[in-house]
C-alpha positions, 0 to 999 in steps of 0.5 A: 529639253531646254538646258544643259544637264551635268553627268556625274560619275561618283568615285571614292578618289575622283568625281567625273563630270560631263555636260550636255549641249543645251538641246540635250543631244550630245554629252562631252567630258567636263572635268575630274575633281580629286575628292577632298571633302563633301563640302569642297567637292559639292562647292566645285560641282556647283561652281562648274554647274553654274558656269555651264548653266546646268538645269539638272544632274544625272548621277550614275548609280552602279548596280551589281545584280551578281553580288552575294548577299551581305556584300557592301555594294558601291551603290549604297555608298553612292546613294548616301553621297546623293542624299548629302548632295541633294541637300545642297541643290534645288536642281533635279537629280536623275539617278541612272544605271551606270552599268558598263560605263567604265568599260565604255569609258576605257574604250573611249579613252583609247580612241582619244589616245589617252595614256593608260595611266590617265584617269577616265572618270570624266569619260565615264560621266560622259558615257552615263550622261550620253546613255541617259540623253539617248534614252530620252531621244529614243523614247525610253524615258521621259525628259526631266520635269524641271517644274519640280526641283530637287526631286530625285528621279529614277527612270 
């Protein structure tokens, strides 16, 4: 894979961002955006993506298989956000299961000696992106096809 991918952890209050190295082996946290409006949030994401020379996005989607029928799921909120985001970019968007990313981000936060009150959204984005990169490396998913821009992909 040639080029950086940006990992996105969508939250109601904040959006966590991470970026990979150009070879697609390692993810690192990049930024936390305090939510304002979709337009402002998307502008900031695209500004950072341009600065990092990002070639695609990996967006974490929470899946709660234990939710009772009729429960409003966070995944529905994220998918509506993704639909709006998709209209603002020609870059590929990969949807990735973010199950356990918060717990893993919490553990990473402790190792980095962050305070308990510090947000971990950027670390969650890093965990999501690293999980996807590891799946590519391990042959569990195909790398993104950059010849088909703005196509939502679900491994």
